[in-house]
N, C-alpha and C positions, 0 to 999 in steps of 0.2 A: 426207212429207207436211206441208204448210202448216198452220199451227196452228188458223186458222178452218176449213179443212176436216177437221181432227182433231175439232175440237169439235162441227161439225156431224154426223160420224159418231158421237160419243159421245151427242148429244142424241137422235138418231133410232135408233140401234141397240143402245147399251150402256145406257144409263140407264133405257129401260124395262123392261130385264131385271130391275130393282130395284124397279119400281113408281113411278119418278120420269118424269113426262109431260114431253115436250120443250117446254114451255111456261115463260116468265119465268125463263130460267136465265141467270145474269150469270158469265162466267168470270173468276176474277181473277188466274190465272197457274198457272205449271207449272215444276217443277224435276226435275232428274235424282236420284234418291235413291240410286242404286247401279249397277251395272255394267248391267243391263237393267231396273231399276226406275224408274219415274215416277210423281210425284204431280201431280194436276190439280185444282186449287181451284175450287169454284164456290158459287154461293148460288142458291137457288130462295126467291123472298120474302126472309125473313129468316133462312131456316134455311141454316147454312154447312156444306159437304161437302167431302171429298175423295176423289178417284177415282184408286186406286193401280193402276197397270198394272206387270205382270211379265211375262216371257217365260215362266217356269214358276211353277206357283202355290206358294205356301207364305209369303213374306215379307210379303205384303199383310196378313196377318191375324195376324203375329207382334206380340205388344204390345210387345217392344223395338224393333222396328222401328218401329212406329207412332210410340211416344213418342220416338223419336231424329228420324225424318225427315217425320213427319207433322203431329203436334200445333202445333208452332211457339207461338203466343202462348195455345192453348187449353187449358184445364184438363182436359178428359175428353171421351171420346168413345163411340161405340156404333157397333158394325158393322151396316149394312144387310144383311140376309138377301135374296138373289135371290129372286125370284118364279118366273121361270123354272127349270126343273130343271138342277140344276148336279151334278156328281159330285163336288165338291170344296168344299161350301159352308162357308163364307159366301163364298166367291168364286166367281165366273161364270167358266167355263173355255170358253165357247163358241165363240170365234174360234180354232179351231185347223184347220188345212189338212191333209190327208193327206200322207204323205211320197212323193215328194219335194216339198217346198215351199219357197218363198223366205221368209224371215222379213221381217217387215214391223213395224218398230220403233212402239209403242204402238197397233198393231192385233190382230196375231196373238199372243194369249197370252191372260193371264187378268185380271181386274179385280176389285177388293174397293171396296166404296163404304162411306166412314166419315162419320157425321154428327158435326160438331165442335160442342163445347160450350164458352163462355167462363167 
């Protein structure tokens, strides 16, 4: 999926699950943080966030993973709890398709939203 389309999907479908409205979002980059894990950085106003995607829930909320792959130049973080029902909070695992299904990188999996502090 093209980066712009992916970010549009996140703004309209994923971030609202965490209470983040799809307004004034500025994306600043993404990187692969493991085999099937990606970190997508954005700002809403002056607040910085990292959205962690993973194919199976677990690493996105792991403190060691966050410190190694997410924080970069930030000194601390806080995990944002999803407002939508989640079976594995603080990650939102709402984009799973019933088997058999085709895996779609950065879409069909779970998401963890992390607020970053300098």
